C-alpha positions in Angstrom: 0.0 -0.1 0.0 1.3 3.5 -0.9 1.4 6.3 1.7 -0.6 9.4 1.4 -0.3 12.6 3.5 -3.3 15.1 3.8 -2.2 18.6 5.0 -5.1 20.2 6.9 -8.2 18.8 8.5 -10.9 21.0 7.1 -13.9 19.3 5.3 -11.8 19.3 2.2 -9.0 17.4 3.9 -11.4 15.1 5.7 -13.2 14.2 2.4 -9.9 13.7 0.6 -8.5 11.4 3.3 -11.6 9.3 3.1 -11.5 9.0 -0.6 -7.7 8.1 -0.5 -8.4 5.4 2.2 -11.1 4.0 -0.1 -8.6 3.7 -2.9 -6.3 1.7 -0.7 -3.7 4.3 0.6 -2.2 4.5 4.1 -3.4 7.9 5.1 -2.1 10.3 7.7 -3.9 13.6 8.1 -2.0 16.4 9.8 -3.9 19.4 11.5 -2.3 22.3 13.1 -5.1 22.9 15.5 -6.0 20.7 18.5 -9.0 19.3 16.7 -9.8 18.7 12.9 -12.6 20.5 11.2 -10.7 23.5 9.9 -12.8 26.5 10.4 -15.5 24.2 12.0 -14.0 24.4 15.4 -16.1 24.3 18.5 -15.8 26.8 21.4 -17.3 26.3 24.8 -17.5 29.0 27.5 -19.6 29.1 30.7 -22.0 26.3 29.5 -22.4 27.9 26.1 -21.4 26.0 22.9 -20.5 27.8 19.7 -19.8 26.3 16.2 -17.0 28.5 15.1 -17.4 28.3 11.4 -20.0 26.9 8.9 -23.6 26.5 10.2 -25.6 25.7 7.1 -25.7 22.2 5.7 -26.8 21.8 2.1 -26.6 19.0 -0.5 -26.5 16.3 2.4 -25.9 13.6 -0.3 -22.3 14.8 -0.6 -21.7 13.7 3.1 -23.7 10.5 2.6 -21.4 9.6 -0.3 -18.2 9.6 2.0 -19.9 7.1 4.4 -21.2 5.0 1.6 -17.6 4.5 0.4 -17.3 2.1 3.3 -20.8 0.7 3.1 -22.0 2.8 6.0 -24.7 5.4 6.6 -24.4 9.0 7.7 -27.6 8.6 9.7 -25.9 5.9 12.0 -23.4 8.7 13.0 -25.3 12.0 13.1 -28.8 13.3 12.9 -29.5 16.1 10.4 -32.8 18.0 10.9 -34.3 20.6 8.5 -34.4 24.2 9.3 -37.4 26.3 8.6 -37.2 29.1 7.5 -33.9 28.6 5.9 -33.2 32.4 6.4 -35.0 35.3 7.9 -34.1 38.7 6.5 -34.5 41.7 8.7 -34.5 45.1 7.0 -33.9 48.5 8.5 -37.5 49.5 8.4 -38.5 46.5 10.5 -39.9 44.4 7.8 -39.0 40.7 7.6 -38.9 38.2 4.7 -38.8 34.4 5.5 -37.0 32.4 2.8 -37.5 28.7 2.8 -40.0 25.9 3.2 -42.2 25.1 0.3 -42.1 27.0 -3.1 -45.6 28.1 -2.2 -44.3 29.5 1.2 -41.6 31.4 -0.6 -43.9 32.8 -3.3 -46.3 34.0 -0.5 -43.6 35.8 1.3 -42.4 37.5 -2.0 -46.0 38.5 -2.7 -46.0 40.6 0.5 -43.3 42.8 -1.0 -44.0 42.7 -4.7 -46.7 40.5 -6.1 -45.4 40.7 -9.7 -42.0 39.4 -8.4 -43.6 36.0 -7.8 -43.3 35.3 -11.6 -39.8 36.8 -11.7 -38.7 34.5 -8.9 -40.0 31.4 -10.7 -38.0 32.6 -13.8 -35.0 33.2 -11.6 -35.3 29.7 -10.1 -35.6 28.1 -13.6 -32.3 30.1 -14.7 -30.6 28.9 -11.5 -31.6 25.2 -12.3 -30.1 25.6 -15.8 -26.8 26.9 -14.3 -27.0 24.2 -11.6 -27.4 21.3 -14.2 -24.2 22.5 -15.9 -22.0 24.0 -13.2 -22.8 21.6 -10.4 -24.1 18.4 -11.9 -21.5 18.3 -14.8 -18.5 20.4 -13.8 -18.3 20.6 -10.0 -16.4 17.3 -9.7 -14.4 17.6 -13.1 -10.7 18.5 -13.1 -10.1 22.0 -14.6 -6.2 21.9 -14.7 -6.3 21.6 -18.5 -7.5 24.5 -20.5 -9.3 22.4 -22.9 -12.2 21.7 -20.6 -12.7 25.4 -20.0 -12.7 25.9 -23.8 -15.3 23.3 -24.3 -17.6 24.6 -21.6 -17.3 28.3 -22.2 -20.1 28.4 -25.0 -22.6 26.9 -22.6 -21.6 29.2 -19.7 -21.9 32.2 -22.0 -25.3 30.9 -23.2 -26.3 30.9 -19.6 -25.1 34.4 -19.2 -22.5 33.4 -16.6 -20.5 36.6 -17.4 -23.1 38.5 -15.5 -22.8 39.1 -11.8 -25.1 37.6 -9.3 -26.6 41.0 -8.7 -27.2 41.7 -12.5 -28.8 38.4 -12.8 -31.2 38.7 -9.9 -32.0 42.3 -10.9 -33.1 40.9 -14.4 -35.9 39.0 -12.7 -36.9 40.9 -9.5 -38.1 44.5 -9.2 -38.2 45.0 -5.5 -35.0 46.3 -3.9 -35.3 44.3 -0.8 -36.0 41.1 -2.6 -33.0 41.8 -4.9 -30.8 42.1 -1.8 -32.3 38.9 -0.2 -31.7 36.9 -3.4 -28.2 38.2 -4.1 -26.7 37.8 -0.6 -25.6 34.2 -1.0 -22.2 35.0 -2.4 -21.2 36.8 0.9 -21.5 33.3 2.6 -18.8 32.2 0.2 -16.6 35.3 0.4 -17.8 37.1 -2.7 -19.3 40.4 -3.4 -22.7 40.0 -5.3 -21.7 42.9 -7.5 -18.4 41.0 -8.6 -19.3 37.4 -8.1 -20.2 35.3 -11.4 -23.8 34.4 -11.4 -22.5 30.7 -11.7 -23.1 30.9 -7.9 -26.8 31.7 -8.5 -27.2 27.8 -8.7 -27.4 28.1 -5.0 -31.0 29.1 -5.3 -31.8 25.8 -6.9 -29.5 23.8 -4.8 -31.3 25.0 -1.6 -34.7 24.4 -3.3 -33.7 20.9 -4.3 -32.4 19.6 -1.0 -33.4 22.2 1.6 -31.1 23.4 4.5 -30.2 21.3 7.4 -28.6 21.5 10.9 -26.8 18.6 12.6 -28.0 17.9 16.1 -25.0 18.8 18.2 -23.8 21.4 15.6 -21.3 21.3 12.9 -18.7 20.1 15.4 -20.7 17.1 15.9 -20.6 16.4 12.2 -16.9 16.8 12.3 -16.7 14.2 15.1 -18.9 11.8 13.0 -16.4 12.0 10.4 -13.6 11.7 12.9 -15.1 8.4 14.1 -15.5 7.0 10.6 -11.9 8.0 9.8 -10.7 6.2 12.9 -12.7 3.1 12.1 -11.1 2.9 8.6 -7.6 3.2 9.7 -6.8 6.8 8.8 -4.2 8.2 11.3 -5.0 11.8 12.5 -2.2 13.9 14.0 -3.2 17.2 15.5 -1.1 20.1 16.9 1.3 19.6 14.0 1.9 22.3 11.3 3.4 21.2 8.0 6.0 23.8 7.2 7.5 22.5 3.9 6.7 20.1 1.1 9.6 18.1 0.1 10.1 18.3 -3.8 12.9 16.3 -5.6 13.2 15.9 -9.4 9.9 17.8 -9.8 8.1 15.2 -7.7 6.8 15.5 -4.0 8.5 13.1 -1.6 7.1 14.1 1.7 6.7 16.9 4.2 8.5 18.6 7.1 6.6 19.2 10.2 7.2 22.2 12.5 8.9 19.8 14.9 11.7 19.3 12.2 10.6 15.7 11.5 10.5 14.6 7.8 7.8 12.2 6.7 7.9 10.6 3.3 4.7 10.0 1.1 3.7 8.8 -2.3 0.8 11.3 -2.7 0.2 14.5 -0.9 -3.1 16.3 -0.7 -3.1 19.9 0.6 -6.2 21.5 2.3 -4.1 24.6 3.2 -4.9 27.9 1.7 -3.3 27.7 -1.8 -1.9 31.3 -1.4 -0.2 30.2 1.8 0.9 26.7 0.3 2.7 28.2 -2.6 4.2 31.2 -0.9 5.4 29.4 2.2 5.6 25.7 1.7 7.0 25.1 -1.8 10.1 26.9 -3.2 9.5 29.2 -6.1 11.7 27.1 -8.4 9.2 24.0 -7.9 6.3 26.1 -9.0 4.8 26.6 -12.6 4.6 30.1 -14.0 0.8 30.0 -13.7 1.1 29.3 -10.0 3.3 32.3 -9.6 1.0 34.5 -11.5 -2.0 33.4 -9.6 -0.5 34.3 -6.3 0.5 37.7 -7.6 -2.8 38.6 -9.2 -5.5 36.7 -7.1 -8.1 38.7 -5.3 -8.7 37.2 -1.8 -12.2 37.3 -0.1 -13.2 39.8 2.5 -12.4 39.1 6.2 -14.7 38.2 8.9 -15.5 39.5 12.3 -17.3 36.8 14.4 -18.7 37.7 17.8 -19.8 34.9 20.0 -22.1 35.4 23.1 -24.7 33.9 25.2 -27.8 35.5 26.7 -29.4 34.8 30.2 -32.8 34.7 28.6 -34.1 33.1 25.4 -35.3 34.9 22.2 -38.0 32.4 21.0 -39.1 34.5 18.1 -35.6 34.8 16.5 -35.0 32.2 13.7 -32.2 29.9 13.5 -30.5 31.9 10.7 -31.2 35.7 10.4 -29.7 38.0 7.8 -29.8 41.4 9.5 -29.6 44.0 6.5 -28.0 47.5 7.2 -29.2 50.6 5.5 -26.6 50.6 2.8 -25.9 47.6 0.4 -23.8 48.3 -2.6 -21.8 51.2 -1.0 -21.2 49.1 2.1 -19.8 46.3 0.0 -17.5 48.7 -1.8 -16.2 49.9 1.6 -15.5 46.2 2.6 -14.2 44.8 -0.8 -12.7 47.8 -2.7 -11.9 50.7 -0.3 -11.1 48.2 2.5 -12.2 50.4 5.3 -14.3 49.5 8.4 -17.5 51.5 8.1 -19.6 52.6 11.0 -22.5 50.6 9.6 -22.8 46.9 8.8 -24.9 43.9 7.7 -24.9 40.8 9.8 -25.5 37.0 9.8 -26.9 36.0 13.2 -26.8 32.3 14.2 -29.1 31.0 16.9 -28.4 27.2 17.2 -30.8 27.0 20.2 -33.7 27.6 18.0 -33.1 24.0 16.8 -30.9 22.4 19.4 -31.3 23.8 23.1 -28.3 21.8 24.2 -26.1 24.8 23.0 -26.9 26.8 26.1 -27.8 26.3 29.8 -31.6 26.0 30.5 -33.4 29.3 30.0 -30.6 30.7 27.9 -29.6 31.2 24.2 -26.4 30.7 22.3 -25.5 33.1 19.4 -22.8 34.1 17.0 -23.0 37.1 14.7 -20.8 37.1 11.7 -20.0 40.5 10.2 -18.2 40.9 6.8 -15.1 43.2 7.0 -12.1 44.2 5.1 -9.4 41.6 5.1 -5.9 42.6 6.2 -5.0 44.4 3.1 -6.9 47.2 4.8 -5.3 49.1 7.7 -7.8 48.3 10.5 -6.3 48.1 13.9 -8.2 45.2 15.3 -7.0 45.5 18.9 -8.8 48.9 18.9 -11.6 48.2 16.5 -12.6 44.7 17.7 -14.1 45.9 21.1 -15.7 48.9 19.4 -17.3 46.9 16.8 -18.7 44.6 19.5 -20.4 47.5 21.2 -21.9 48.8 18.0 -23.2 45.3 17.0 -24.7 44.6 20.4 -26.3 48.0 20.4 -27.8 47.5 16.9 -29.1 44.0 17.7 -30.4 45.3 21.1 -32.4 48.1 19.5 -34.0 45.6 16.9 -34.4 41.9 17.0 -32.8 41.2 20.4 -34.3 43.8 22.6 -32.6 44.2 26.0 -29.5 42.5 24.9 -27.1 44.8 26.6 -28.6 43.8 30.0 -28.7 40.0 29.3 -25.6 39.3 27.1 -22.9 37.2 28.7 -19.8 35.1 27.9 -18.6 37.2 25.0 -15.5 36.7 22.8 -14.8 37.5 19.1 -12.5 36.6 16.2 -11.0 39.0 13.8 -9.2 38.6 10.3 -5.9 38.5 12.5 -7.2 35.4 14.2 -8.1 33.8 10.7 -4.5 34.5 9.6 -2.8 33.1 12.7 -5.3 30.1 13.3 -5.9 28.9 9.7 -2.9 30.5 7.8 -5.3 32.2 5.3 -3.7 34.8 3.1 -4.3 38.3 4.5 -6.8 36.9 7.0 -9.4 36.2 4.4 -12.5 34.4 5.5 -12.8 32.1 2.2 -9.4 32.2 0.4 -9.7 33.7 -3.0 -12.8 35.4 -4.1 -15.4 33.7 -6.4 -15.1 36.1 -9.4 -15.5 35.0 -13.0 -11.9 35.4 -13.5 -11.1 33.2 -10.4 -13.3 30.3 -11.3 -12.7 26.9 -13.0 -9.4 26.9 -14.9 -8.6 30.5 -13.5 -8.9 29.2 -9.9 -6.0 27.4 -8.2 -5.9 23.9 -9.8 -6.7 20.8 -7.9 -3.6 19.2 -9.6 -0.7 21.3 -8.3 0.8 23.7 -10.8 4.3 22.5 -10.3 5.4 19.2 -8.5 3.9 16.0 -9.4 1.8 13.9 -7.0 0.7 17.0 -5.2 -3.1 17.8 -5.2 -5.1 20.7 -3.8 -8.6 20.6 -2.1 -10.5 23.4 -0.2 -12.1 26.8 -0.6 -9.3 28.3 -2.9 -9.5 25.5 -5.4 -12.1 24.4 -8.0 -15.1 24.4 -7.5 -14.9 26.9 -4.6 -15.9 27.7 -1.0 -18.8 26.5 1.0 -19.3 22.9 2.3 -20.6 21.6 -1.1 -17.7 23.2 -2.9 -14.9 21.9 -0.6 -16.4 18.4 -0.4 -16.6 18.5 -4.2 -13.0 19.4 -4.5 -12.1 16.1 -3.0 -14.3 14.4 -5.6 -12.2 16.1 -8.3 -8.9 15.0 -6.8 -10.4 11.5 -6.5 -10.6 11.4 -10.3 -7.0 12.2 -10.7 -5.4 9.9 -8.2 -5.0 6.2 -9.2 -5.7 3.3 -6.8 -2.9 2.2 -4.5 -1.3 -1.0 -5.9 
């Protein structure tokens, strides 16, 4: 049996290790944190539990596939429950829009804002399905390291108007400004500006409609533990608190890795779940990279940063949904501040996660657990987070307390936060970005970092910065791409 090393224990690395093991490799996964999961760490404080990273589960069949590789069932390891509504949008004037449930539920909600947009939404959903059937069904698990595949698929993508941005596509079908915001916000959950992100990502509308949105009982951290149990049962070795510092390359082939302890480990195959920008800049010498890899590092535009505030409350807010998108007064101009000007504005839009709406075990009895995610500039901006972090917390708590969480200032407890500085230090993401490189049209498919390394042989890449992109379906699918390129172990 040949030896394989997986660098990084995010969902891309987890999926890759399982697929390698199913192909007969001896697999060892190295994770620099104390627990696998990548951004899906779990924090506990004063009896409150917080999923640190992803909280939305879509396309559950992708998780099922990994268990079925070994003749096992996901349901024997974890329970996924549907969330309804999928998201609740709260607008500055106090109006709310519940998105999710049946198609009729969504059309009823739309009609409250603009009756004529119900037909527009159906047309948008159909367009989303057409994109989905090409970009997801046909291309999400296909290798794009050869330009020929991009050349063959470009006419179809052009026919589907994928040169348009998400905002442009949504605005084609919807008239109401609030609905346009609600149905264009999804790229922000993948690190993209709706005004720059290719409308390929509008496939999310149909993906959500096709499978719904779920939450694992016990949280995303419990899902990670389910995978960890499967990995252990199947003989995958997991080594935590170990950072891979260098990838050893000889005669244009990877030979192994050097850990931060100085120990060298040889391997026949290496799969990296590290941020590609970090991997190429810090783990492989420039001489062992292709020209395209060097160009992509120099020209790639990374996603925005994230400020994540975790807190508990000494009371419950039973009328607050599991997922709330709290919209600020500005939309396009705020996104310009974040993505282009890279300044921290006084206003913001927020994603509020209340897991206790579905799973009360996240907080002590009579309490709620929350985290609020606020898109902010990455570290290419000049924000001093030691100063601005506590100030932003005060502004967010005040804004939520004056709207959907009345009395928050008097009931909030057990607070802490993460900034782009933490993302850079904890996850080694370039410039503290939340989602690696941004999902623009010029950074998709062949133009994204290739799943087959651009340089050394026997090195493969998975994760948010590679094809097909960020988000749990994307990073899980990146391992399917790699699976197609790696032969079975002899």
